[in-house]
Backbone as ProteinMPNN parsed JSONL, in Angstrom:
{"seq_chain_A": "MPSIYTLLEARLGRDKTGFTPEEARELLNVEKTLYVATLGREGWPWLVPLGFVELHGHLWAGTSATTRKARNLERDNRAGLLVEAGGDGDDPRQLRGMTIEADATIHRDFAFVVEREHQIRDRYPGSIPADMDEERFRQALRSARRIIIEFEPRHVRSWDYRKL", "coords_chain_A": {"N_chain_A": [[16.409, 4.121, -5.795], [14.902, 1.218, -5.123], [12.208, -0.914, -7.12], [9.157, -2.465, -6.471], [8.871, -4.253, -9.207], [11.448, -4.48, -9.627], [13.074, -5.633, -7.634], [10.979, -8.24, -7.784], [12.032, -9.37, -10.183], [14.499, -10.03, -10.036], [14.337, -11.775, -8.345], [13.544, -13.731, -10.43], [12.968, -17.061, -10.952], [13.722, -18.328, -9.243], [11.908, -19.152, -7.267], [8.759, -21.439, -7.351], [6.4, -20.754, -7.322], [6.447, -17.761, -7.564], [5.805, -14.68, -8.147], [5.634, -12.81, -11.588], [6.845, -9.702, -12.833], [4.894, -8.868, -14.067], [2.361, -9.946, -13.338], [2.574, -9.177, -10.806], [1.787, -6.62, -11.41], [-0.762, -6.718, -12.094], [-1.906, -8.005, -9.971], [-1.447, -5.527, -7.922], [-3.051, -3.57, -9.189], [-5.777, -4.579, -9.737], [-6.312, -5.519, -7.097], [-7.566, -3.817, -3.872], [-7.272, -3.509, -1.305], [-4.454, -2.815, 0.807], [-2.706, -4.289, 3.57], [-1.0, -3.169, 6.309], [1.422, -3.144, 8.197], [2.847, -1.892, 11.245], [5.436, -0.79, 13.898], [4.48, -0.836, 17.225], [4.849, 1.247, 20.001], [5.842, -0.384, 22.26], [6.792, -2.34, 20.871], [5.176, -3.964, 19.839], [3.439, -5.622, 16.955], [1.31, -3.44, 14.653], [-1.429, -3.796, 13.126], [-3.268, -2.316, 10.349], [-5.705, -2.09, 7.575], [-5.653, -0.36, 4.355], [-6.615, 2.015, 2.056], [-4.767, 2.313, -1.569], [-2.578, 3.374, -3.575], [-0.727, 2.707, -6.487], [2.905, 3.528, -7.665], [4.989, 3.636, -9.954], [6.251, 1.37, -8.94], [6.277, 1.894, -6.227], [4.297, 1.687, -3.337], [1.82, 3.954, -2.03], [-0.164, 5.738, 0.305], [-2.665, 7.487, 2.015], [-3.539, 9.404, 5.047], [-4.626, 10.055, 8.464], [-2.556, 12.269, 10.259], [-2.939, 11.81, 12.921], [-2.944, 9.508, 13.815], [-2.233, 5.927, 14.905], [-0.364, 4.521, 13.141], [0.706, 6.247, 11.752], [2.061, 7.603, 13.597], [3.744, 5.665, 14.618], [5.456, 5.228, 12.541], [6.808, 7.597, 12.204], [8.324, 7.164, 14.659], [9.727, 4.645, 14.031], [10.485, 3.855, 10.807], [10.21, 1.149, 9.42], [7.983, -0.942, 7.66], [5.63, -3.917, 7.549], [4.004, -4.597, 4.321], [1.102, -6.361, 2.93], [-0.586, -7.489, -0.004], [-3.103, -9.344, -1.033], [-4.922, -11.663, -2.759], [-8.033, -14.074, -3.546], [-8.448, -15.453, -1.046], [-11.056, -15.405, -0.266], [-12.288, -17.623, -0.755], [-13.535, -21.497, -0.688], [-11.214, -22.771, -1.45], [-7.966, -23.165, -0.954], [-5.981, -23.263, -2.672], [-6.225, -21.134, -4.514], [-5.035, -18.889, -3.42], [-3.016, -16.022, -3.602], [-0.157, -13.711, -3.362], [1.326, -11.001, -2.169], [3.989, -9.847, -0.266], [5.756, -7.301, 1.506], [8.78, -5.899, 2.624], [9.21, -2.797, 3.741], [10.451, 0.786, 3.485], [9.334, 3.584, 4.899], [8.203, 6.69, 3.892], [6.772, 9.909, 5.026], [4.904, 12.268, 3.925], [3.837, 15.259, 4.01], [4.021, 17.92, 2.707], [1.291, 20.21, 1.411], [0.189, 20.778, -0.831], [1.04, 18.628, -2.374], [0.529, 16.332, -0.828], [-2.352, 16.456, -1.595], [-2.986, 16.092, -4.467], [-1.434, 13.485, -4.378], [-3.63, 12.123, -3.01], [-5.746, 12.683, -4.616], [-5.301, 10.675, -6.708], [-5.003, 7.983, -5.143], [-7.835, 8.11, -4.449], [-9.009, 8.175, -6.89], [-8.852, 5.069, -7.508], [-11.09, 4.291, -5.913], [-14.298, 4.382, -6.398], [-16.463, 6.907, -5.589], [-15.498, 7.427, -3.313], [-15.061, 10.141, -3.163], [-17.456, 12.301, -2.466], [-19.791, 13.241, -4.941], [-20.793, 15.851, -4.582], [-19.034, 17.113, -3.818], [-17.026, 20.058, -3.809], [-13.505, 21.259, -5.427], [-12.745, 23.169, -3.799], [-13.855, 22.086, -1.307], [-12.863, 19.681, -0.775], [-10.397, 19.954, -0.487], [-10.202, 21.469, 1.991], [-11.344, 19.397, 3.758], [-9.067, 17.366, 3.683], [-7.537, 19.167, 4.974], [-8.536, 19.915, 7.421], [-8.516, 17.173, 8.242], [-5.868, 16.535, 8.964], [-4.512, 15.277, 6.721], [-1.825, 13.126, 5.738], [0.527, 11.412, 3.506], [1.761, 8.687, 2.953], [4.734, 7.192, 1.736], [5.586, 4.103, 0.358], [8.893, 2.239, 0.272], [10.074, -0.071, -1.254], [11.657, -3.156, 0.241], [12.451, -5.623, 0.307], [10.898, -7.904, -1.271], [8.419, -10.644, -1.354], [6.614, -13.381, -3.367], [3.713, -15.027, -3.82], [1.622, -17.591, -5.83], [-0.522, -19.911, -5.566], [-1.726, -21.26, -7.635], [0.026, -21.73, -9.391], [0.824, -24.109, -8.584]], "CA_chain_A": [[15.296, 3.44, -5.145], [14.381, 0.252, -5.933], [10.974, -0.854, -7.349], [8.656, -3.786, -6.666], [9.05, -4.841, -9.997], [13.068, -4.763, -10.246], [12.812, -6.697, -6.956], [10.726, -9.145, -8.388], [12.694, -9.721, -11.558], [15.493, -10.55, -9.566], [13.774, -13.303, -7.972], [12.594, -14.78, -11.078], [13.737, -18.624, -11.337], [14.214, -18.876, -7.898], [10.567, -19.844, -6.822], [8.09, -21.887, -8.756], [5.13, -19.842, -7.072], [6.383, -16.508, -7.395], [5.164, -13.604, -9.27], [6.561, -12.22, -12.443], [6.792, -8.15, -12.579], [3.682, -8.503, -15.163], [1.704, -10.325, -12.468], [2.6, -8.154, -9.307], [1.273, -5.141, -11.531], [-2.233, -7.046, -11.836], [-2.512, -7.909, -8.634], [-1.731, -4.412, -7.263], [-3.987, -2.741, -10.179], [-6.949, -5.239, -8.889], [-7.117, -5.368, -5.334], [-8.023, -2.624, -3.451], [-6.55, -3.369, -0.011], [-3.208, -3.153, 1.31], [-2.699, -4.284, 5.036], [0.298, -2.409, 6.765], [1.921, -3.415, 9.713], [3.911, -1.074, 12.092], [5.995, -1.34, 15.178], [4.134, -0.11, 18.398], [6.065, 1.986, 21.2], [6.296, -1.274, 23.006], [7.533, -3.211, 19.943], [4.125, -5.266, 19.172], [2.733, -5.27, 15.482], [-0.099, -2.802, 14.565], [-1.828, -3.985, 11.395], [-4.484, -1.743, 9.775], [-6.027, -2.064, 6.107], [-5.771, 0.943, 3.884], [-6.695, 2.391, 0.496], [-3.753, 2.615, -1.754], [-2.129, 3.531, -5.359], [0.905, 1.981, -6.933], [3.049, 4.517, -8.812], [6.408, 3.632, -10.098], [6.679, 0.275, -7.951], [6.239, 1.855, -4.603], [2.849, 1.954, -2.665], [1.117, 4.986, -1.55], [-1.621, 5.402, 1.007], [-3.464, 8.361, 2.661], [-3.855, 8.752, 6.418], [-4.42, 11.419, 9.477], [-1.338, 12.651, 10.771], [-2.561, 11.651, 14.398], [-3.121, 7.816, 13.811], [-1.113, 5.296, 15.39], [0.31, 3.925, 12.194], [1.463, 7.413, 11.395], [2.798, 7.989, 15.181], [4.633, 4.437, 14.782], [6.141, 5.31, 11.28], [7.413, 8.561, 12.646], [9.161, 6.282, 15.389], [10.436, 3.321, 13.551], [10.15, 3.892, 9.338], [9.874, -0.187, 8.879], [6.533, -1.644, 7.569], [5.659, -4.92, 6.449], [3.127, -4.55, 3.615], [0.543, -7.414, 2.22], [-1.564, -7.452, -0.886], [-3.379, -10.883, -1.525], [-6.349, -12.472, -2.98], [-8.074, -15.493, -3.687], [-8.639, -15.974, 0.316], [-12.52, -15.188, 0.038], [-13.177, -18.704, -1.023], [-12.925, -22.591, -0.071], [-10.06, -23.348, -2.279], [-6.64, -22.654, -0.651], [-5.335, -23.54, -4.01], [-6.711, -19.941, -5.23], [-4.408, -17.993, -2.607], [-1.917, -15.253, -3.977], [-0.448, -12.531, -2.984], [2.918, -10.374, -1.936], [4.514, -9.3, 1.357], [6.837, -6.12, 1.158], [9.587, -4.973, 3.64], [9.192, -1.504, 3.116], [10.592, 1.754, 4.501], [8.249, 4.228, 5.058], [8.621, 8.28, 4.353], [5.501, 10.438, 5.367], [4.68, 13.505, 3.018], [3.527, 16.431, 4.588], [3.583, 19.238, 2.078], [-0.082, 20.157, 1.409], [-0.169, 20.436, -2.418], [1.435, 16.839, -2.65], [-0.898, 15.538, -0.58], [-3.635, 16.758, -2.546], [-2.159, 15.265, -5.732], [-1.594, 11.93, -4.096], [-5.168, 11.911, -2.709], [-6.826, 12.348, -5.932], [-4.775, 9.27, -7.161], [-5.596, 7.397, -4.596], [-9.226, 8.066, -4.432], [-9.489, 7.565, -8.482], [-9.535, 3.862, -7.594], [-12.029, 3.97, -5.176], [-15.392, 5.256, -6.848], [-17.338, 6.924, -4.373], [-14.916, 7.95, -1.944], [-15.119, 11.617, -2.902], [-18.983, 12.718, -2.525], [-20.011, 13.803, -6.369], [-21.386, 17.083, -4.471], [-17.943, 17.869, -3.382], [-16.059, 20.632, -5.178], [-11.925, 20.973, -5.041], [-12.253, 23.748, -2.464], [-14.504, 21.562, 0.009], [-12.012, 18.565, -1.037], [-8.997, 20.437, 0.31], [-10.357, 21.555, 3.262], [-11.8, 18.173, 4.482], [-8.023, 17.036, 3.901], [-6.804, 20.267, 6.023], [-9.09, 19.436, 8.655], [-8.195, 15.889, 8.897], [-4.251, 16.628, 8.994], [-4.054, 14.279, 5.786], [-0.544, 13.033, 5.056], [0.967, 10.799, 2.78], [2.959, 7.702, 3.387], [5.291, 6.398, 0.231], [6.066, 2.651, 0.824], [9.996, 1.937, -0.308], [10.356, -1.669, -1.199], [13.167, -3.445, 0.316], [12.585, -7.048, 0.014], [9.517, -8.461, -1.724], [8.137, -12.221, -1.427], [5.421, -13.436, -3.734], [3.583, -16.473, -4.36], [0.653, -18.025, -6.397], [-0.761, -21.417, -5.481], [-2.465, -21.598, -8.763], [1.062, -22.303, -10.464], [0.887, -25.617, -8.308]], "C_chain_A": [[14.648, 2.419, -5.908], [12.851, -0.092, -6.171], [10.379, -2.232, -6.684], [9.082, -4.366, -7.679], [10.621, -5.276, -9.974], [13.248, -5.824, -8.984], [12.474, -7.96, -7.119], [11.658, -9.578, -9.498], [13.95, -10.447, -10.947], [15.448, -11.831, -8.973], [13.213, -14.645, -8.837], [13.46, -16.307, -11.191], [13.873, -19.358, -10.175], [13.387, -19.724, -6.972], [9.596, -20.288, -8.087], [6.446, -21.071, -8.768], [5.07, -18.522, -6.848], [6.084, -15.377, -8.218], [6.494, -13.101, -10.469], [6.021, -10.437, -12.325], [5.161, -8.158, -13.415], [2.057, -9.012, -13.935], [1.42, -9.944, -10.807], [1.778, -6.814, -10.053], [-0.082, -5.468, -11.64], [-2.513, -6.985, -10.855], [-2.872, -6.282, -7.591], [-2.666, -3.158, -8.02], [-5.434, -3.259, -9.923], [-7.391, -5.15, -7.642], [-6.618, -4.328, -4.584], [-7.281, -2.541, -1.81], [-5.137, -3.795, 0.502], [-3.122, -2.959, 2.863], [-0.842, -3.789, 5.244], [0.458, -2.69, 8.29], [3.228, -2.498, 10.232], [3.996, -1.288, 13.219], [5.544, -0.252, 16.368], [5.012, 0.548, 19.062], [6.377, 0.654, 21.944], [6.874, -2.804, 22.122], [6.518, -4.205, 19.452], [3.724, -4.428, 17.946], [1.258, -4.308, 15.614], [-0.62, -3.11, 13.479], [-3.317, -3.339, 11.339], [-4.558, -2.155, 8.016], [-5.887, -0.56, 5.601], [-5.977, 1.263, 2.459], [-5.334, 2.08, 0.183], [-3.584, 2.8, -3.261], [-0.54, 3.202, -5.491], [1.314, 3.096, -8.007], [4.419, 4.363, -8.878], [7.129, 2.729, -9.142], [7.089, 0.927, -6.882], [4.503, 2.086, -4.961], [2.662, 3.509, -1.69], [-0.047, 5.188, -0.805], [-1.7, 6.801, 1.594], [-3.91, 8.018, 4.272], [-4.025, 10.249, 7.325], [-3.122, 11.254, 9.796], [-1.505, 11.732, 12.434], [-3.137, 10.04, 14.524], [-2.016, 7.22, 14.001], [-0.269, 4.733, 14.549], [1.343, 5.139, 11.869], [2.563, 7.931, 12.528], [4.017, 6.768, 15.217], [5.481, 4.605, 13.597], [7.258, 6.653, 11.951], [8.601, 7.795, 13.717], [10.156, 5.365, 14.744], [9.64, 3.445, 11.795], [9.879, 2.43, 8.929], [8.733, -0.421, 9.024], [6.741, -2.57, 7.146], [4.241, -4.858, 6.165], [2.374, -6.019, 3.126], [-0.677, -6.986, 1.508], [-1.875, -8.996, -0.888], [-4.705, -11.023, -2.037], [-6.729, -13.624, -3.138], [-8.805, -16.26, -2.36], [-10.091, -15.743, 0.477], [-13.202, -16.55, -0.56], [-12.858, -20.106, -0.357], [-11.939, -23.414, -0.096], [-8.58, -22.962, -1.838], [-5.821, -22.29, -1.672], [-5.226, -22.29, -4.687], [-5.595, -18.814, -4.586], [-3.206, -17.658, -3.471], [-1.434, -14.405, -3.839], [1.148, -11.873, -2.812], [3.12, -9.959, -0.607], [5.934, -8.693, 0.974], [7.279, -5.577, 2.686], [9.795, -3.575, 3.052], [10.259, -0.456, 4.342], [9.997, 3.118, 3.839], [8.524, 5.751, 5.087], [7.075, 8.628, 4.263], [5.937, 11.73, 4.729], [3.712, 14.375, 3.304], [2.83, 17.581, 3.84], [2.025, 18.987, 1.12], [-0.382, 19.733, 0.139], [0.015, 18.837, -3.146], [0.572, 15.665, -2.253], [-2.337, 15.676, -1.291], [-3.596, 16.104, -3.888], [-2.217, 13.722, -5.671], [-2.783, 11.122, -3.631], [-6.069, 11.538, -3.681], [-6.208, 10.838, -6.796], [-5.177, 8.384, -6.585], [-7.213, 7.061, -4.837], [-9.881, 7.642, -5.826], [-9.564, 6.387, -8.163], [-10.394, 3.143, -6.87], [-13.34, 4.674, -5.375], [-16.396, 5.48, -5.597], [-16.732, 7.598, -3.021], [-14.516, 9.272, -2.001], [-16.445, 11.898, -3.396], [-18.893, 13.616, -4.21], [-20.706, 15.533, -6.063], [-20.117, 18.064, -3.913], [-16.929, 18.393, -4.486], [-14.516, 20.333, -4.356], [-11.856, 21.689, -3.896], [-12.656, 22.579, -0.942], [-13.485, 20.352, 0.234], [-10.963, 18.862, -0.085], [-9.189, 20.724, 1.992], [-10.7, 20.291, 3.97], [-10.447, 17.478, 4.779], [-7.021, 17.604, 4.908], [-7.112, 19.684, 7.363], [-8.88, 17.813, 9.435], [-6.802, 15.467, 8.854], [-3.728, 15.384, 8.215], [-2.259, 14.595, 5.66], [-0.318, 12.098, 4.189], [1.772, 9.86, 2.889], [3.269, 6.765, 2.089], [6.41, 5.007, 0.875], [7.441, 2.23, 0.075], [10.184, 0.682, -0.569], [11.876, -2.096, -0.86], [13.735, -4.883, 0.046], [11.025, -7.184, -0.357], [9.495, -10.054, -1.784], [6.653, -12.209, -2.01], [5.111, -15.107, -3.64], [1.89, -16.78, -4.869], [0.35, -19.384, -6.621], [-1.192, -21.65, -6.613], [-1.46, -22.534, -9.61], [1.082, -24.001, -9.492], [0.569, -26.76, -8.68]], "O_chain_A": [[14.032, 2.547, -6.966], [12.111, 0.475, -5.367], [11.209, -3.088, -6.379], [9.872, -5.253, -7.354], [10.93, -6.418, -10.314], [13.592, -6.951, -9.339], [13.242, -8.864, -6.789], [11.955, -10.738, -9.212], [14.331, -11.488, -11.483], [16.271, -12.742, -9.054], [12.774, -15.752, -8.526], [14.633, -16.35, -11.562], [14.069, -20.564, -10.028], [13.76, -20.611, -6.204], [9.548, -19.852, -9.237], [5.657, -20.865, -9.69], [4.166, -17.963, -6.227], [6.38, -15.65, -9.382], [7.715, -13.043, -10.33], [4.967, -10.079, -11.799], [4.382, -7.244, -13.146], [0.986, -8.407, -13.881], [0.55, -10.24, -9.987], [1.178, -6.031, -9.317], [-0.823, -4.547, -11.295], [-3.297, -6.121, -10.464], [-3.85, -5.955, -6.919], [-2.911, -2.064, -7.511], [-6.318, -2.404, -9.89], [-8.487, -4.819, -7.191], [-5.444, -3.96, -4.605], [-6.84, -1.496, -1.334], [-4.774, -4.969, 0.583], [-3.357, -1.89, 3.428], [0.146, -4.02, 4.546], [-0.28, -2.462, 9.248], [4.336, -2.453, 9.697], [3.09, -1.837, 13.847], [6.038, 0.868, 16.494], [6.164, 0.417, 18.648], [7.548, 0.697, 22.318], [7.221, -3.896, 22.572], [6.856, -5.163, 18.756], [3.655, -3.207, 17.805], [0.373, -4.452, 16.457], [-0.084, -2.479, 12.568], [-4.28, -3.682, 12.025], [-3.564, -2.462, 7.358], [-6.004, 0.367, 6.403], [-5.329, 0.573, 1.672], [-4.581, 1.672, 1.067], [-4.421, 2.387, -4.063], [0.445, 3.415, -4.782], [0.59, 3.536, -8.9], [5.118, 4.862, -7.997], [8.207, 2.993, -8.608], [8.216, 0.672, -6.456], [3.811, 2.39, -5.933], [3.424, 3.905, -0.807], [-1.072, 4.759, -1.335], [-0.597, 7.343, 1.658], [-4.391, 6.975, 4.716], [-3.618, 11.335, 6.913], [-2.557, 10.173, 9.633], [-0.573, 11.168, 13.006], [-3.762, 9.658, 15.513], [-0.942, 7.607, 13.542], [0.761, 4.333, 15.092], [2.56, 4.992, 11.756], [3.63, 8.508, 12.317], [5.086, 6.967, 15.795], [6.495, 3.917, 13.724], [8.463, 6.439, 12.088], [9.787, 7.954, 13.426], [11.356, 5.431, 15.008], [8.455, 3.167, 11.608], [9.195, 2.401, 7.906], [8.173, -0.279, 10.11], [7.714, -2.71, 6.405], [3.354, -4.963, 7.012], [3.196, -6.914, 2.926], [-1.598, -6.347, 2.017], [-0.964, -9.813, -0.755], [-5.586, -10.315, -1.549], [-5.874, -14.482, -2.916], [-9.495, -17.277, -2.433], [-10.417, -15.936, 1.648], [-14.405, -16.616, -0.81], [-11.984, -20.082, 0.509], [-11.647, -24.355, 0.642], [-8.024, -22.283, -2.702], [-5.091, -21.299, -1.693], [-4.267, -22.154, -5.448], [-5.318, -17.859, -5.313], [-2.485, -18.508, -3.993], [-2.228, -13.549, -4.229], [2.072, -12.406, -3.427], [2.132, -9.746, 0.096], [6.886, -9.228, 0.406], [6.589, -5.074, 3.574], [10.456, -3.322, 2.045], [10.655, -0.733, 5.474], [10.133, 3.565, 2.7], [9.021, 6.213, 6.114], [6.254, 7.941, 3.655], [7.048, 12.232, 4.899], [2.625, 14.188, 2.759], [1.724, 18.086, 4.033], [1.709, 18.025, 0.42], [-0.996, 18.704, -0.145], [-0.585, 18.206, -4.017], [0.121, 14.661, -2.805], [-3.208, 14.81, -1.359], [-4.629, 15.494, -4.166], [-2.747, 12.931, -6.451], [-2.967, 9.912, -3.758], [-6.857, 10.594, -3.745], [-6.969, 10.115, -7.439], [-5.87, 7.637, -7.276], [-7.684, 6.018, -5.292], [-10.919, 6.994, -5.961], [-10.707, 6.079, -8.501], [-10.599, 1.93, -6.922], [-13.589, 5.577, -4.576], [-16.936, 4.643, -4.874], [-17.295, 8.101, -2.049], [-13.751, 9.719, -1.146], [-16.677, 11.787, -4.6], [-18.037, 14.454, -4.493], [-21.041, 16.292, -6.972], [-20.138, 19.269, -3.663], [-16.33, 17.858, -5.42], [-14.264, 19.674, -3.348], [-11.17, 21.276, -2.961], [-11.98, 22.369, 0.066], [-13.265, 20.026, 1.401], [-10.682, 18.19, 0.908], [-8.507, 20.304, 2.927], [-10.12, 20.24, 5.055], [-10.351, 16.962, 5.892], [-6.098, 17.035, 5.491], [-6.348, 19.159, 8.173], [-9.014, 17.431, 10.598], [-6.486, 14.283, 8.733], [-2.873, 14.61, 8.643], [-1.629, 15.647, 5.551], [-1.45, 11.703, 3.909], [2.911, 10.324, 2.946], [2.529, 5.945, 1.546], [7.464, 4.977, 1.511], [7.136, 1.747, -1.015], [10.719, 0.233, 0.445], [12.919, -1.675, -1.361], [14.863, -5.258, -0.273], [10.12, -6.607, 0.246], [10.464, -10.674, -2.222], [5.725, -11.518, -1.591], [5.874, -16.058, -3.469], [0.989, -16.191, -4.273], [0.774, -20.023, -7.584], [-0.961, -22.852, -6.744], [-1.721, -23.558, -10.241], [1.461, -24.986, -10.126], [0.913, -27.741, -8.02]]}, "name": "protein", "num_of_chains": 1, "seq": "MPSIYTLLEARLGRDKTGFTPEEARELLNVEKTLYVATLGREGWPWLVPLGFVELHGHLWAGTSATTRKARNLERDNRAGLLVEAGGDGDDPRQLRGMTIEADATIHRDFAFVVEREHQIRDRYPGSIPADMDEERFRQALRSARRIIIEFEPRHVRSWDYRKL"}
């Protein structure tokens, strides 16, 4: 399975604004929002922001099995992903980011869901209430019918306009 980093490495030197694997790692560690585009039943894009974690060059996100994005990915596992930074100011020369064409795999094994949810939520302080014990956390995941989506990258494009 290719990783984001091996795909970027293969592009080194082709694009003067592209990321090195280290720059990609930094962006994925700092930025907290993954924009995910799926294809709806009628073929129109459905775009949503998600929390995520990067593990071994793949991106992982949790959601409910009943969401439109989950249903879309069950029908067609292709996803377009975006992680970006620098777009909150007045200077477009600060823009940087990555788009990723990925195949999505939905994981439903509950023990795996719990493990990945902990890894995802570790990136977002306060996303698990301080008074919530492990049993209540598991109950909340089960009642919300949580699943984990693994995004396996197929193609990566990156840009860092600060390099211009």
